[in-house]
C-alpha positions as CSV (number, residue, x, y, z in Angstrom):
1,X,-1.0,12.8,5.9
2,X,-1.5,9.1,6.8
3,X,1.7,6.3,6.1
4,X,-1.2,4.9,3.7
5,X,-1.7,8.1,1.5
6,X,1.9,8.6,0.8
7,X,3.1,4.7,0.5
8,X,-0.1,4.7,-2.4
9,X,2.0,7.4,-4.3
10,X,4.5,5.2,-4.9
11,X,4.4,2.2,-8.2
12,X,5.5,-1.2,-7.6
13,X,7.2,-1.9,-11.0
14,X,9.5,-4.5,-13.1
15,X,12.6,-4.0,-14.7
16,X,15.7,-5.4,-16.8
17,X,18.8,-4.4,-15.4
18,X,20.8,-2.9,-18.5
19,X,24.7,-2.9,-19.1
20,X,25.2,0.3,-16.9
21,X,24.1,-2.2,-13.9
22,X,27.3,-4.6,-14.1
23,X,29.2,-1.7,-11.9
24,X,26.3,-2.3,-9.3
25,X,27.3,-5.9,-8.9
26,X,23.7,-6.5,-11.1
27,X,23.9,-9.1,-14.2
28,X,22.6,-7.1,-17.5
29,X,19.2,-8.7,-18.9
30,X,18.3,-9.8,-15.6
31,X,14.9,-9.3,-14.6
32,X,13.7,-7.2,-11.5
33,X,11.3,-5.6,-9.3
34,X,10.6,-2.9,-6.7
35,X,10.1,0.5,-6.3
36,X,11.7,3.8,-7.8
37,X,14.2,5.4,-5.6
38,X,13.3,8.8,-7.0
39,X,9.3,8.2,-6.0
40,X,10.6,6.8,-2.8
41,X,12.2,9.7,-1.6
42,X,10.0,12.6,-2.6
43,X,7.3,10.5,0.4
44,X,9.6,8.4,2.2
45,X,13.4,10.5,2.3
46,X,14.6,8.6,5.5
47,X,14.3,5.2,3.2
48,X,16.4,6.3,0.2
49,X,20.7,6.2,0.7
50,X,22.6,7.3,-2.4
51,X,26.1,5.5,-2.7
52,X,28.2,6.1,-5.5
53,X,25.4,8.7,-7.4
54,X,23.1,5.7,-7.8
55,X,20.1,6.0,-5.3
56,X,18.8,3.0,-3.4
57,X,16.1,2.1,-1.5
58,X,16.5,0.3,2.0
59,X,13.6,-2.0,1.4
60,X,14.2,-3.5,5.0
61,X,13.1,-0.2,6.3
62,X,10.2,0.0,4.0
63,X,8.5,-3.2,5.7
64,X,7.9,-1.1,8.5
65,X,6.2,1.6,6.6
66,X,4.3,-1.5,4.9
67,X,3.4,-2.9,8.5
68,X,1.8,0.2,9.5
69,X,0.0,0.9,6.4
70,X,-1.8,-2.9,6.8
71,X,-2.7,-1.5,10.7
72,X,-4.2,1.3,9.2
73,X,-6.2,-0.5,6.6
74,X,-7.4,-3.1,9.3
75,X,-8.5,-0.2,11.4
76,X,-10.5,1.2,8.3
77,X,-11.9,-2.4,7.9
78,X,-12.7,-2.6,11.8
79,X,-14.7,0.4,11.9
80,X,-16.6,-0.6,9.1
81,X,-17.2,-3.9,9.9
82,X,-19.1,-2.1,12.6
83,X,-20.8,-0.1,10.9
84,X,-22.3,-2.6,9.0
85,X,-22.9,-4.2,11.9
86,X,-25.1,-1.6,13.4
87,X,-26.8,-1.3,10.6
88,X,-27.8,-4.5,10.3
89,X,-28.7,-4.7,13.7
90,X,-31.1,-1.7,13.4
91,X,-32.6,-3.4,9.6
92,X,-33.1,-6.3,12.0
93,X,-34.9,-4.2,14.8
94,X,-37.5,-2.5,13.1
95,X,-41.0,-4.5,12.8
96,X,-41.6,-5.6,8.9
97,X,-43.7,-3.7,6.6
98,X,-47.3,-5.1,6.1
99,X,-47.2,-6.7,2.7
100,X,-50.8,-5.4,0.7
101,X,-52.7,-8.0,-0.2
102,X,-53.7,-8.4,-3.9
103,X,-57.3,-7.1,-4.6
């Protein structure tokens, strides 16, 4: 399974920290955004740390995964672009069809 196939299994989400989050140094009621550690753990277990019973995503390491996914997308895009250019060249090389003149 490619990096991209694994990455698309994750959801980007937003949330508001609850009162229990103050024990983690977060501010209750503060908005935040990211990914869900349990979802990350299923596809990239090496990116999840467990501390004091809480799962944490190693966002710094996630950057490397994102870079590789962008490379996969670029390779796919380059391949598709080459196919388009080849098809356009074939279409230009075809002699024009005779147009039927109205009788």
